[in-house]
Structure formats: C-alpha cells, structure tokens
C-alpha positions as CSV (number, residue, x, y, z in Angstrom):
1,M,157.7,79.1,109.3
2,T,160.0,78.0,106.5
3,D,158.6,80.8,104.3
4,I,159.7,83.5,106.9
5,T,163.2,84.8,106.9
6,L,164.2,86.6,110.1
7,T,166.5,89.6,110.0
8,D,169.8,89.5,112.0
9,Q,168.1,91.7,114.7
10,Q,165.2,89.3,114.9
11,W,167.4,86.2,115.1
12,A,169.4,87.9,117.9
13,G,166.1,88.5,119.7
14,V,165.1,84.8,119.4
15,K,168.5,83.7,120.8
16,R,168.3,86.2,123.7
17,I,164.9,85.0,124.8
18,V,165.8,81.3,124.4
19,H,168.9,81.8,126.6
20,W,166.8,83.7,129.2
21,F,164.2,80.8,129.4
22,K,166.9,78.1,129.7
23,H,169.3,79.8,132.0
24,E,168.0,83.0,133.7
25,T,164.4,82.7,134.8
26,H,165.4,81.8,138.4
27,E,166.9,85.3,138.8
28,K,165.0,87.2,136.1
29,Q,161.3,86.3,136.1
30,V,160.2,88.7,133.3
31,A,161.7,89.0,129.8
32,R,160.5,91.8,127.4
33,I,160.2,91.8,123.7
34,F,159.4,95.4,122.6
35,G,159.0,96.7,119.1
36,Y,157.2,99.4,117.2
37,A,154.5,98.7,114.6
38,G,155.8,96.6,111.7
39,C,158.9,95.2,113.4
40,G,157.7,91.6,113.8
41,K,157.2,90.9,117.5
42,S,154.7,88.1,116.9
43,T,156.9,86.6,114.3
44,I,159.9,86.1,116.6
45,L,157.6,84.8,119.4
46,K,156.7,81.9,117.1
47,F,160.4,81.2,116.5
48,V,161.1,81.4,120.3
49,L,158.4,78.9,121.2
50,A,159.5,76.5,118.4
51,E,163.1,76.7,119.6
52,L,162.0,75.8,123.1
53,G,159.6,73.1,122.0
54,L,156.7,74.8,123.8
55,D,153.2,74.6,122.5
56,P,151.5,78.0,122.6
57,H,148.1,76.5,123.1
58,V,148.0,74.7,126.5
59,S,149.1,74.8,130.1
60,D,150.3,71.8,132.0
61,R,146.7,71.5,133.4
62,D,145.2,71.1,130.0
63,G,147.1,67.9,129.2
64,G,146.3,66.2,125.8
65,S,148.7,65.1,123.2
66,C,150.4,68.5,122.6
67,V,153.5,69.4,124.4
68,P,152.2,71.5,127.2
69,G,153.7,74.7,128.6
70,V,152.3,78.1,127.6
71,V,149.3,80.2,128.5
72,T,148.7,83.4,126.6
73,A,146.8,86.4,127.9
74,T,146.1,90.0,126.9
75,F,144.8,93.1,128.7
76,T,141.7,93.5,126.6
77,G,139.1,90.9,125.6
78,K,139.2,92.1,122.0
79,A,142.9,91.5,121.8
80,A,142.4,88.0,123.1
81,L,139.7,87.5,120.4
82,V,142.0,88.6,117.7
83,L,144.7,86.1,118.8
84,K,142.1,83.3,118.9
85,R,141.0,84.1,115.3
86,K,144.7,83.8,114.3
87,G,144.9,80.4,115.9
88,T,146.4,81.1,119.3
89,P,144.0,80.5,122.2
90,A,144.2,83.4,124.5
91,R,142.2,85.0,127.4
92,T,142.2,88.2,129.3
93,I,144.6,88.6,132.1
94,H,141.6,89.2,134.4
95,S,140.0,85.9,133.6
96,L,143.4,84.1,133.8
97,I,144.4,85.1,137.3
98,Y,141.4,86.6,139.1
99,S,138.1,85.5,140.6
100,V,135.3,88.1,140.7
101,I,134.0,89.2,144.1
102,E,130.8,91.2,144.4
103,A,129.4,92.7,147.5
104,T,126.0,91.3,148.5
105,E,122.9,93.4,148.4
106,E,122.7,93.1,152.2
107,E,126.3,94.5,152.6
108,I,125.5,97.4,150.4
109,E,122.2,98.2,152.1
110,A,123.9,98.1,155.5
111,A,126.6,100.6,154.3
112,G,123.8,102.8,152.9
113,K,122.0,102.7,156.3
114,K,125.2,103.7,158.1
115,I,125.5,106.7,155.8
116,A,121.9,107.7,156.4
117,E,122.5,107.5,160.2
118,A,125.7,109.6,159.9
119,E,123.8,112.2,157.9
120,A,121.1,112.4,160.5
121,H,123.7,112.9,163.2
122,A,125.6,115.5,161.2
123,R,122.5,117.7,161.0
124,S,122.7,118.1,164.8
125,L,126.2,119.4,164.7
126,S,127.6,122.8,163.8
127,G,130.9,124.5,163.0
128,F,134.0,122.4,162.6
129,D,132.4,119.3,164.0
130,R,129.8,119.4,161.2
131,T,132.5,120.0,158.6
132,A,134.5,117.0,159.9
133,A,131.4,114.8,160.0
134,E,130.4,115.7,156.4
135,A,133.9,114.9,155.2
136,A,133.7,111.5,156.8
137,I,130.3,110.9,155.2
138,E,131.7,111.8,151.8
139,A,134.4,109.2,152.3
140,Q,131.7,106.7,153.2
141,R,129.8,107.5,150.0
142,Q,132.9,106.9,147.9
143,A,133.5,103.6,149.6
144,L,129.9,102.6,149.0
145,S,130.3,103.5,145.3
146,Q,133.3,101.2,145.1
147,M,131.3,98.4,146.8
148,K,128.8,98.5,143.9
149,K,131.5,97.6,141.4
150,P,133.0,94.1,140.9
151,R,136.3,93.5,142.7
152,F,138.9,91.0,141.7
153,A,140.7,88.5,144.0
154,L,143.7,86.5,143.0
155,N,142.8,83.0,142.0
156,P,145.3,80.4,143.3
157,Q,143.7,77.8,141.1
158,S,144.5,79.7,137.9
159,D,146.1,78.0,134.9
160,A,148.9,80.5,135.5
161,A,149.9,78.3,138.5
162,D,150.6,75.3,136.2
163,A,152.1,77.1,133.2
164,R,155.8,76.7,132.3
165,L,155.6,80.1,130.6
166,I,153.1,82.9,130.6
167,V,153.0,85.0,127.4
168,L,151.4,88.5,127.6
169,D,150.6,90.4,124.5
170,E,149.6,94.1,124.2
171,V,151.0,94.9,127.7
172,S,151.2,98.6,127.4
173,M,148.0,99.0,129.5
174,V,149.0,96.6,132.3
175,G,149.4,98.6,135.5
176,E,151.6,97.9,138.6
177,E,149.1,96.1,140.7
178,M,148.2,93.6,138.0
179,A,151.9,93.1,137.1
180,R,152.6,92.2,140.8
181,D,149.7,89.7,140.8
182,L,150.9,88.0,137.7
183,M,154.4,87.7,139.1
184,S,153.1,86.3,142.3
185,F,152.6,82.9,140.6
186,G,156.4,82.6,140.3
187,K,156.3,81.6,136.6
188,P,158.5,82.9,133.8
189,I,156.7,85.7,132.0
190,L,157.4,86.8,128.5
191,V,155.8,90.1,127.5
192,L,155.3,91.6,124.1
193,G,154.8,95.4,124.0
194,D,155.0,98.5,122.0
195,P,156.4,101.4,124.0
196,G,154.8,103.8,121.7
197,Q,151.3,102.9,122.6
198,L,148.9,104.3,125.2
199,P,149.6,103.5,128.9
200,P,146.9,102.6,131.4
201,I,144.3,105.4,131.9
202,K,145.8,105.8,135.4
203,G,149.6,105.6,135.9
204,E,152.1,104.0,133.6
205,G,152.6,100.6,132.1
206,A,154.4,98.4,134.6
207,F,156.0,96.2,132.0
208,T,156.9,98.9,129.5
209,N,158.5,101.1,132.0
210,D,161.7,99.0,132.2
211,A,164.3,98.4,129.5
212,P,163.5,95.6,127.1
213,D,165.6,92.4,126.6
214,V,164.9,92.7,122.9
215,M,164.1,96.0,121.2
216,L,163.0,95.6,117.6
217,T,163.5,98.8,115.6
218,E,163.8,97.6,112.0
219,I,160.6,97.6,110.0
220,H,160.2,94.2,108.3
221,R,160.1,94.1,104.5
222,Q,156.4,93.7,104.1
223,A,155.8,96.9,106.1
224,E,158.5,99.1,104.7
225,T,156.3,100.5,102.0
226,S,153.2,100.9,104.2
227,A,152.0,104.6,104.4
228,I,150.3,103.6,107.7
229,I,153.5,102.5,109.2
230,R,155.2,105.6,107.9
231,L,152.6,107.9,109.5
232,A,152.7,105.9,112.7
233,T,156.4,106.4,112.9
234,M,156.1,110.1,112.3
235,A,153.4,110.3,115.1
236,R,155.6,108.4,117.5
237,R,158.6,110.7,116.8
238,G,156.5,113.8,117.1
239,E,157.0,114.8,113.5
240,P,154.3,116.9,111.9
241,I,152.0,115.1,109.5
242,G,150.9,117.4,106.7
243,F,147.6,117.4,105.0
244,G,147.4,115.5,101.7
245,Q,147.5,112.0,100.2
246,Y,150.1,109.4,101.3
247,D,149.0,106.6,99.1
248,T,145.8,105.4,97.5
249,F,144.1,104.6,100.8
250,V,145.9,106.9,103.3
251,W,145.1,110.7,103.7
252,K,145.2,113.5,106.1
253,M,142.2,115.9,105.6
254,R,140.4,118.7,107.3
255,K,137.3,117.9,109.4
256,Q,135.1,120.3,107.5
257,D,135.9,118.5,104.3
258,V,134.2,115.2,105.5
259,T,130.5,114.8,106.2
260,P,129.0,112.3,108.7
261,D,127.6,110.4,105.7
262,Q,131.1,110.0,104.2
263,A,132.5,109.0,107.6
264,L,129.9,106.2,107.7
265,R,131.5,104.6,104.6
266,G,135.1,105.3,105.6
267,G,135.6,102.7,108.3
268,Q,135.8,102.7,112.1
269,V,135.9,106.2,113.6
270,I,138.3,106.6,116.6
271,C,138.5,109.8,118.7
272,G,140.1,110.9,121.9
273,L,137.5,112.3,124.3
274,N,134.3,110.7,125.5
275,A,132.4,113.9,124.8
276,T,133.5,113.7,121.2
277,R,132.5,110.1,121.0
278,L,128.9,110.9,122.1
279,Q,128.7,113.8,119.6
280,L,130.0,111.7,116.7
281,N,127.8,108.8,117.5
282,N,124.7,111.0,117.4
283,A,125.8,112.7,114.1
284,M,126.6,109.4,112.4
285,R,123.4,107.7,113.5
286,R,121.4,110.6,112.0
287,A,123.4,110.3,108.8
288,A,122.6,106.6,108.7
289,G,118.9,107.4,108.9
290,F,118.2,106.3,112.4
291,V,115.7,108.4,114.4
292,D,116.9,110.7,117.2
293,G,116.8,109.2,120.7
294,W,118.6,106.7,122.7
295,L,116.9,103.4,121.7
296,P,118.7,101.3,119.1
297,T,116.3,100.4,116.3
298,G,117.7,97.1,115.1
299,P,119.9,95.8,112.2
300,G,122.3,98.4,110.8
301,E,123.0,100.1,114.2
302,K,126.6,99.8,115.1
303,I,126.8,98.5,118.7
304,I,129.9,97.7,120.8
305,C,129.9,95.5,123.9
306,L,131.3,97.1,127.1
307,K,131.5,94.1,129.4
308,N,132.8,90.5,129.2
309,Q,130.2,87.8,129.6
310,N,132.3,84.7,129.1
311,D,129.4,82.3,129.6
312,L,127.6,83.9,126.6
313,G,130.7,84.5,124.5
314,L,130.4,88.3,124.8
315,I,133.7,90.2,124.8
316,N,134.4,93.7,125.8
317,G,135.1,95.5,122.5
318,M,133.2,93.1,120.3
319,F,130.7,94.5,117.9
320,V,127.2,93.0,117.9
321,T,124.1,93.2,115.8
322,L,120.7,93.8,117.4
323,D,117.3,92.8,116.1
324,N,113.7,92.8,117.4
325,V,114.5,95.5,120.0
326,V,111.9,95.9,122.7
327,D,111.9,98.6,125.4
328,E,111.3,96.6,128.6
329,G,111.2,99.3,131.3
330,S,113.3,101.8,133.2
331,L,116.7,100.0,133.1
332,Y,116.9,97.8,130.1
333,F,115.6,96.8,126.7
334,S,115.8,93.3,125.1
335,A,116.9,92.2,121.7
336,S,118.0,89.3,119.6
337,V,121.8,89.5,119.4
338,C,124.4,88.2,117.0
339,D,128.2,88.4,117.2
340,E,130.6,89.7,114.6
341,D,130.4,86.4,112.7
342,G,126.6,86.3,112.6
343,N,126.3,83.7,115.4
344,R,123.3,84.1,117.7
345,I,124.3,85.0,121.3
346,G,122.0,84.7,124.4
347,P,121.0,82.5,127.3
348,P,119.7,79.1,126.3
349,G,115.9,79.1,125.8
350,A,113.5,76.2,126.3
351,D,114.2,75.0,122.8
352,G,118.0,75.0,123.5
353,K,118.6,78.0,121.2
354,P,120.0,81.3,122.3
355,G,117.3,83.6,123.7
356,R,117.0,87.3,123.9
357,L,119.5,89.4,125.8
358,R,118.6,92.1,128.3
359,I,120.7,95.2,127.7
360,Y,121.3,98.1,130.1
361,K,119.9,101.4,128.8
362,G,122.3,103.8,130.6
363,H,125.2,103.9,128.1
364,F,122.7,104.6,125.3
365,E,120.8,107.2,127.3
366,D,124.0,109.1,127.9
367,H,124.0,110.1,124.2
368,V,120.8,112.1,124.8
369,A,121.3,113.3,128.4
370,F,124.7,112.5,130.0
371,D,124.4,111.7,133.7
372,R,127.6,111.2,135.7
373,Q,125.7,109.6,138.6
374,R,123.6,107.3,136.4
375,H,125.7,104.1,136.6
376,D,126.3,104.5,140.4
377,R,122.6,104.9,140.9
378,D,121.7,101.9,138.7
379,W,124.4,99.5,140.1
380,K,121.9,97.0,141.5
381,G,119.6,96.7,138.5
382,K,122.4,96.5,135.9
383,R,124.4,93.8,137.6
384,N,123.0,91.0,135.5
385,L,122.4,93.0,132.3
386,T,124.5,93.1,129.2
387,E,126.4,96.4,128.8
388,A,126.8,97.9,125.4
389,T,126.6,101.3,123.6
390,F,126.7,102.8,120.1
391,G,129.9,102.1,118.4
392,W,130.0,104.3,115.3
393,A,132.8,106.2,117.1
394,I,135.0,104.8,119.9
395,T,137.9,106.2,121.9
396,G,141.5,105.4,121.4
397,H,141.7,103.5,124.7
398,K,138.7,101.4,123.7
399,S,140.3,100.6,120.3
400,Q,143.5,99.1,121.8
401,G,143.9,95.5,120.9
402,S,141.7,95.8,117.9
403,Q,142.3,96.5,114.2
404,W,140.1,97.4,111.3
405,E,140.7,97.4,107.5
406,N,139.8,101.1,107.4
407,V,140.1,103.7,110.2
408,I,139.1,107.3,110.4
409,V,141.0,109.2,113.1
410,W,139.1,112.2,114.5
411,D,141.8,114.2,116.0
412,D,140.2,116.2,118.8
413,G,143.5,117.2,120.4
414,L,143.6,114.6,123.2
415,G,146.8,114.7,125.3
416,R,147.8,116.2,128.6
417,S,151.3,116.5,127.3
418,E,153.2,116.2,124.1
419,S,154.2,112.6,125.1
420,D,150.6,111.7,125.7
421,R,149.6,113.1,122.4
422,R,152.2,111.2,120.5
423,R,151.2,107.9,122.1
424,W,147.5,108.5,121.4
425,L,148.1,109.4,117.7
426,Y,150.5,106.5,117.2
427,T,148.1,104.0,118.8
428,V,145.0,105.0,116.8
429,I,146.9,105.1,113.5
430,T,148.2,101.6,114.1
431,R,144.6,100.3,114.4
432,A,144.3,100.6,110.6
433,E,145.3,97.7,108.4
434,R,144.7,99.1,104.9
435,G,142.9,102.5,104.8
436,L,143.5,105.5,107.0
437,V,142.1,109.0,107.1
438,I,143.3,111.4,109.7
439,L,140.9,114.4,110.3
440,A,142.3,117.4,112.0
C-alpha cells in the first residue's frame, strides 16, 4: 500500500473506524463506511485492517499461520466472486449465516390435500360462508406456494460466531431481517455501502438507512477524469444527461440509432423491467443468428446462472457457456457447462471429471410464452436442477455486485419515483469500467 496516498478525508475515515473498533464496539456494534463511486471505500478498508493488524482472509475458526479475525460477505454471489478474484476470500451473507431448510414432499402433499378438502367443503356452502371459506383457501394456497421455496434458518455454527470482525461489502440490498440476523451474533460489523445504489426489491436498505460513520464524497484522483463517474454523479443528483459523446468510449444515444446487432458488440446490456429483458434477449439472440425458440443451441449463447450451487462452483449472476445441449423432457435439458474462466462445471462422473448438468427449462421458456404460475407449478421437479436463463440483457437488480468493461444501459423508464429512478440509473452506470452507452 506504499504506492497509495490517502486524502485527508480518507485518513480521517481510517482513524475513525480504528477508534470505533478499539473503543466503541461494546456500545456500537455497526460502523458504516459510505461513499459514492470513485471515492475509495475499498482502499480505506485495506488501511483500516492493516492498522488493526487483522487479516482479511480468515476467521478464528480457520486457524493457520495468518493473524485471524475477519470474515467478508456480500449480498450477491457475483459480488463475492469479484472480491475473490481480487484476492479477498468472500462469501454470500446467506451462506455465511444461514442453513437452508426445505419442506419435505410429504409436508407439501399434506398441505395440498388439506386445500383439496377445504375446496370440496366450500362447494357445499353459499353466501358469506362460502366467501369466507374461499378467502381462507386462498391464504392456504399462498402458504403452500411459500412452502415450495427454500427457507433459511440462522446457523449458530456459522464462521460469523468466531469472527473478530465481520465486513460486509455492497450492503445497499441488505434488508432489515437479514441485518437483525447478522447482528444477533454479537460481533462488530463494518459495512461498506453506496447510498446512491438500488435498495432491496422490497423495503429499504437496513444498513444504508442510518447515518454513516465515514462518508466519502471526494472522487479520488484516478477517477476524477472518468466520464463514467461524471455521468454517474449527474444521475445520482438528478441532473439531466444530454445526448452526445462524453469521451471516446462514453455516449448517450437514441434507441432507434442502435440495432440489436450493434448492441451485441457493445457490451453487457442492462435494462430496468423484466418484460424489457425478455424482449431484448429475443431480439439479440436473433441478431446473433440463433434460431427462434427457447432452447439454447450451444457455444455462443449468453447464459447467466440464477441460483447458487456451491458444491458445483455455480454462482448466482455468473455467466456460463453451454455445449452439447440435449432436450431431456418436460422440465429440463442437459449440457456440458463451463464457467467464465473456461473451467468445466458439473457433478463428478465415473471418470472423476465433471459431468453434464441438468438445467431447468422454465426461465428459458418464459422468453417464448411467459407463465406466472410456471415456477410454482414446477417446484418439485426443479429442486435439484440448475437454474439459468439467457443473459444477453439483464436487469439492474441482477447487475448489482458485477462490473463489465463495456455496458449498454437500455433506459426503459424504470422507477416508481424520482428517487427510485436516480438510484437505478446511478447503479447501472457504475457497472461500466471503461465503455458506456446510455440508450434512451
């Protein structure tokens, strides 16, 4: 870190957090480092850990020759993967503090039987009694739908229980329930967040709602000349971004001036709405020369993973490559799968090499015929399947925690309020590292 010179604001932030850890954690469990894009949150974290003599790689349970103390976690699997590639082992918050609980098939069948019995009884009723019975049945149906989804229970054996410090990165999407569960371990928690980013899909960010201990507002020198940072700042402030060129690689253009074929070569496309995502994926697949229909045809298709499968090394938000795709029946197809680095992924075969993966069809079929009930209907069959979909275009929420060299922002007007819109636009702009095109 000798080649890094901190600003006065950054040094003040380092001193503030070091003082908190040494003297205040018994009365103040959470400390917050907030900062907008380009302000150096990760940089001052490195200095904080160095000042405290804490190794960012291990918890007390890990042991080894390193000085123990810190576990690092993120909300999304892709954000954890990004940190790992930069040399900091990280995991998702879910995998750090929860155990997965799934209802048994017998429990779900029993609940379904009760609903069928209630429906039969309701048919014999009339008037208000029947209305009340049908309302109760609908509540049972909703409860059954929730039973089909994995639930998470707090894991008392978590590494969080042995950490001297828990560091959370990208915390804007952490809601209140998860925040309470993290705090229940009683360990000091240092969170890094950007208050300009999108909150959870439901509610507000629990950690970004309160005032920060350190608020970084000065853009560090390397980012001062970045057109991406400039446009992100304009978006965050609600300032209009005019059409035109901002540097060699940063533009705002009209949608009608860009064809799907040009979008294919322009980088990762990010939009706001799921309906837009489906339409863009279909258009870009056709432009890439893939046949119409839901079935991926092999190498060249852009596929994104939708579910963590830690035993296989699959991360939600990771792009994968498919080969030798075979339609296997009503619920899934199989394929040979490689990760973003070209490594084969799959359950071990008889020869010890990764075998083929079975991949759920439903997310792909939604591109041809969207069905809101599909995933609830297929709950049993898809439990042990890999979940993925076309990734030519993704939503802003799915993009959080990731970055790409080049990004195309397809502005479809997402935002229930002016504040929501600012956050969305700021978030998707900051996914770009070098090239950015905003299409409006």
